C-alpha positions in Angstrom: -22.9 3.8 -37.2 -22.6 7.2 -35.3 -19.2 8.7 -35.0 -18.5 11.1 -32.0 -16.3 14.2 -33.0 -13.6 14.3 -30.2 -10.9 16.7 -28.6 -8.3 15.9 -26.1 -7.1 18.7 -23.7 -3.5 17.7 -22.3 -1.2 15.6 -24.3 1.3 14.3 -21.6 1.6 10.6 -21.1 -1.9 9.6 -20.4 -3.4 12.3 -22.7 -1.6 10.7 -25.6 -3.5 7.4 -24.8 -6.7 9.4 -25.3 -5.6 10.4 -28.7 -4.1 6.8 -29.7 -7.7 5.4 -28.6 -9.9 8.3 -30.4 -8.0 8.0 -33.4 -8.5 4.2 -34.0 -12.0 3.3 -32.4 -14.7 3.0 -35.1 -17.3 5.2 -33.4 -15.2 7.9 -33.0 -13.7 11.1 -35.2 -10.7 12.6 -33.7 -11.1 16.3 -34.6 -8.6 18.1 -32.8 -5.6 18.0 -29.9 -4.7 20.9 -27.3 -2.0 21.6 -24.9 -0.3 24.8 -23.6 3.0 23.5 -25.2 2.7 24.5 -28.9 5.2 22.4 -30.0 3.6 19.5 -28.5 0.4 20.2 -29.7 1.5 20.7 -33.0 3.6 17.5 -33.3 0.6 15.4 -31.9 -1.7 17.2 -34.3 0.6 16.4 -37.5 1.1 12.7 -36.8 -2.8 12.1 -36.4 -3.7 14.5 -39.1 -6.0 16.6 -37.0 -6.0 20.4 -35.9 -4.3 21.9 -32.7 -5.2 24.3 -30.3 -3.0 25.9 -27.4 -6.3 27.3 -25.7 -8.8 24.9 -24.6 -11.6 27.6 -24.8 -10.9 28.0 -28.7 -11.5 24.3 -29.3 -14.5 24.2 -27.0 -15.8 26.4 -29.9 -15.6 23.9 -32.8 -19.4 22.6 -33.1 -17.7 19.4 -34.7 -16.5 18.5 -31.3 -19.1 16.9 -29.1 -16.9 15.2 -26.4 -13.3 16.0 -25.0 -11.2 14.3 -22.7 -9.3 16.4 -19.9 -6.0 15.1 -19.4 -4.3 18.0 -17.7 -2.6 17.5 -14.4 -4.8 17.1 -11.2 -5.1 20.5 -9.9 -6.3 21.9 -13.5 -9.4 20.0 -14.2 -12.0 22.0 -12.7 -12.3 25.1 -14.7 -11.6 22.9 -18.0 -14.7 20.7 -17.1 -16.9 23.5 -16.0 -16.2 25.3 -19.4 -16.5 22.3 -21.4 -20.0 21.3 -19.7 -21.1 24.8 -20.3 -20.3 24.5 -24.0 -22.2 21.4 -23.9 -19.6 19.0 -24.5 -19.5 15.6 -23.0 -16.3 15.2 -21.0 -14.0 12.1 -20.0 -11.9 13.3 -17.0 -8.9 11.8 -15.8 -8.6 10.8 -12.3 -9.1 12.3 -9.9 -12.0 14.4 -10.8 -10.8 17.2 -8.4 -8.3 17.7 -5.5 -11.0 19.8 -3.6 -14.5 18.8 -2.5 -16.3 22.2 -3.6 -14.4 21.9 -7.2 -15.9 18.4 -7.5 -19.2 19.5 -6.5 -19.4 22.2 -9.2 -17.8 20.2 -11.8 -20.7 17.5 -11.2 -23.2 20.2 -11.0 -22.3 21.9 -14.0 -22.4 18.5 -16.0 -25.9 17.5 -14.6 -27.2 21.2 -15.2 -25.8 20.9 -19.1 -27.3 17.5 -19.5 -23.8 16.0 -20.6 -22.2 12.9 -19.6 -19.1 13.2 -17.1 -16.9 10.1 -16.8 -14.1 9.7 -14.4 -11.4 7.7 -15.6 -11.1 5.3 -13.1 -9.6 2.5 -15.5 -8.8 0.1 -13.0 -12.5 -1.1 -12.8 -11.5 -2.4 -16.5 -8.4 -4.4 -14.9 -9.3 -7.9 -15.3 -8.7 -8.8 -11.7 -10.5 -6.3 -10.2 -13.4 -6.7 -12.8 -13.5 -10.1 -12.0 -13.7 -9.4 -8.0 -16.7 -6.9 -8.6 -18.7 -9.8 -10.3 -17.9 -12.3 -7.8 -18.7 -9.8 -5.0 -22.1 -9.0 -6.9 -22.8 -12.5 -7.5 -22.7 -13.1 -3.6 -20.2 -16.0 -4.0 -18.0 -14.7 -1.2 -20.6 -13.6 1.3 -20.7 -10.4 3.1 -17.4 -8.1 2.7 -15.4 -7.8 6.0 -12.0 -5.9 5.2 -9.7 -4.9 2.3 -5.6 -4.3 2.0 -4.5 -2.2 -1.2 -1.3 -0.6 -2.2 -0.2 1.0 -5.2 3.2 2.6 -5.2 5.4 4.3 -7.9 9.2 4.6 -7.9 11.0 7.8 -7.1 11.5 8.1 -11.2 7.8 9.6 -11.0 7.8 12.4 -8.9 11.3 13.4 -9.6 11.5 12.9 -13.5 8.2 11.7 -15.0 5.9 14.6 -13.4 7.1 18.5 -13.7 4.4 19.1 -11.1 4.6 16.3 -8.5 4.9 19.3 -5.6 1.6 20.7 -6.8 -0.1 17.4 -6.1 0.8 14.1 -4.3 0.9 10.7 -4.4 -2.5 10.3 -2.7 -4.2 12.2 -5.8 -2.0 10.8 -8.2 -2.4 6.6 -7.1 -4.4 6.9 -4.1 -7.6 7.9 -6.3 -7.3 4.7 -8.3 -7.2 2.5 -5.0 -9.9 4.6 -2.8 -12.2 4.1 -6.1 -11.5 0.2 -6.2 -12.3 -0.5 -2.5 -15.6 1.9 -2.6 -16.7 0.1 -6.1 -15.9 -3.8 -4.7 -16.8 -3.3 -0.8 -20.1 -1.6 -2.4 -20.4 0.9 0.3 -19.7 4.8 0.8 -17.0 5.7 3.4 -17.9 7.1 6.8 -14.5 7.8 8.5 -11.1 7.6 7.8 -7.9 7.9 9.9 -4.3 8.8 7.8 -0.6 9.2 8.6 1.9 10.6 6.2 5.5 11.3 6.0 7.9 13.5 4.5 11.7 12.8 4.3 13.0 11.7 0.9 11.5 13.9 -1.5 11.9 17.0 0.8 15.8 16.5 1.0 15.4 16.4 -3.0 13.6 19.7 -2.9 10.4 18.2 -3.9 7.8 19.4 -1.5 5.2 16.8 -1.5 4.6 13.7 1.0 6.8 10.7 0.4 3.6 8.3 1.4 0.5 7.9 2.7 -1.3 4.8 4.9 -4.8 5.3 5.6 -7.6 3.0 6.7 -11.3 3.6 5.3 -14.3 2.7 7.4 -17.4 1.9 5.4 -21.1 2.3 6.1 -21.5 -1.1 5.7 -18.9 -1.9 8.3 -16.2 -3.1 6.0 -12.8 -1.6 6.4 -10.0 -0.8 4.1 -6.3 -0.3 4.8 -4.7 1.4 1.6 -0.9 2.4 1.1 0.6 4.9 -1.5 4.0 5.7 -1.8 6.3 7.3 -4.7 9.7 6.7 -3.2 10.7 3.1 -4.0 14.1 2.6 -5.6 14.4 2.8 -9.2 15.9 -0.3 -9.5 12.3 -2.1 -9.6 11.6 -3.9 -12.6 8.3 -1.9 -12.8 7.8 1.7 -12.0 4.7 0.2 -10.2 4.2 -1.9 -7.2 0.4 -3.1 -7.0 -1.2 -5.7 -4.8 -4.5 -6.2 -3.1 -6.6 -8.5 -1.0 -10.4 -8.8 -0.2 -11.9 -10.7 2.4 -15.2 -11.9 2.8 -17.4 -13.9 5.4 -17.3 -16.8 2.9 -14.2 -16.1 0.8 -11.2 -14.1 -0.1 -9.6 -12.6 -3.5 -6.0 -11.7 -3.9 -4.5 -9.7 -6.6 -1.0 -8.9 -8.2 -1.8 -7.3 -11.2 2.2 -6.0 -12.0 4.0 -9.2 -10.9 1.7 -11.7 -12.6 4.5 -13.2 -14.2 2.9 -13.2 -17.6 6.0 -12.0 -19.1 9.3 -11.4 -17.8 12.1 -9.4 -19.9 15.9 -9.8 -19.5 18.7 -8.1 -21.2 22.5 -7.8 -20.6 21.8 -4.8 -18.4 18.3 -5.4 -16.8 15.1 -7.2 -16.3 11.6 -6.0 -16.3 7.9 -6.7 -16.3 6.4 -5.4 -19.3 3.2 -3.8 -19.6 0.9 -6.7 -21.3 -2.2 -5.1 -19.2 -2.6 -1.8 -18.8 -1.8 -0.4 -22.1 -3.0 1.0 -24.8 -0.5 -1.7 -26.1 -0.3 -2.5 -29.6 -0.5 -6.0 -30.9 -0.8 -7.0 -34.2 -1.9 -3.7 -35.1 -4.6 -3.2 -32.7 -4.8 -1.4 -29.5 -5.4 -3.3 -26.3 -5.5 -3.0 -22.5 -8.0 -2.1 -19.8 -6.7 1.7 -20.2 -8.0 1.5 -23.9 -11.2 -0.2 -22.9 -11.9 2.7 -20.2 -11.5 5.1 -23.1 -13.5 3.4 -25.6 -16.4 2.8 -23.0 -16.5 6.8 -22.9 -16.8 6.8 -26.5 -19.4 4.0 -26.8 -21.3 5.7 -23.7 -21.7 8.8 -26.1 -22.5 7.5 -29.1 -25.2 5.2 -27.6 -26.8 7.3 -25.2 -25.4 5.4 -22.3 -24.5 6.2 -18.7 -20.5 5.3 -17.8 -19.6 2.7 -15.4 -17.7 5.3 -13.6 -19.3 8.8 -13.4 -18.8 12.1 -12.1 -20.4 11.5 -9.0 -18.1 8.1 -8.2 -15.3 11.0 -8.9 -17.0 13.3 -6.2 -17.0 10.4 -3.7 -13.6 9.6 -4.1 -12.5 13.3 -3.8 -14.3 13.6 -0.4 -12.7 10.4 0.8 -9.0 11.6 0.0 -9.8 15.5 1.3 -10.6 13.6 4.8 -7.3 11.6 4.2 -5.4 14.9 4.0 -7.3 16.2 7.0 -6.6 13.1 9.1 -3.0 12.9 8.2 -2.4 16.5 9.2 -4.3 16.7 12.4 -3.7 12.8 13.7 -7.4 12.4 14.3 -10.2 10.1 12.8 -12.0 12.3 10.4 -15.8 11.7 9.5 -16.3 11.8 5.4 -19.3 14.0 4.7 
């Protein structure tokens, strides 16, 4: 069995998930980890018995590493991905691929020129409700797509406590990239035009200069429309930091999803109640990592090891970046914007 030599760049919350999966997957050989915070890089490396780096460029020189994960903040993906491609490494990039169209184009071009795999971690494509929805749509069970509604929101904990860089990004990139990809994927069409609004009040009053929310409608080339909502100012008293719901309506059927409040597990203590994560993961069950986030990362390993094309490619990431840049422009100008 071929084992892929792997490295992880960026060791925040989701970067640690990449490390966990690479350390356990039978076709993976975790070689090294990298973070600008040396203490974090060192402690992670010691935990998994691998090497650590502070400068990712040094890690890219290691010939044992065939592929890397890029799990840095949204706005720091471009240079790392381009450098990794030019070093001949296959790349799994966290979403969004980039926050500027020209950056995303450069990343895709670099990967294609180098002949390396570039996968974008749109892990909700492995989320069971959405994966089953895609399959139903492909089979024609529901008829032709008409419209969709998706919301993916966070509590205010995320931009004020979890992320130190929230004011250098936005909820549109942090959450909107997920559901924009889902709408495009399940409705099976490219976006033609968007109209969006956004608001600033709550976070600005707290000194965090980024929009509180976006609401936007995407019109697709096949005539379907999708209305999407992203907010990260919900109260911390919610039983989960995420609020997620979706519906898709077709000419002969519809689909409704509630991936967080599914009722599979509700936890009550003397002080609180919550919806513990049983789907996203990686969650350890009987010594094995499970969850659709784990499955997406494993898919990348298997694609590199077996020479396959990923389910979510760099060009999918580019398409989402084009849509979200149009959303930003529409929210600023108050006009509908064509997606080009």
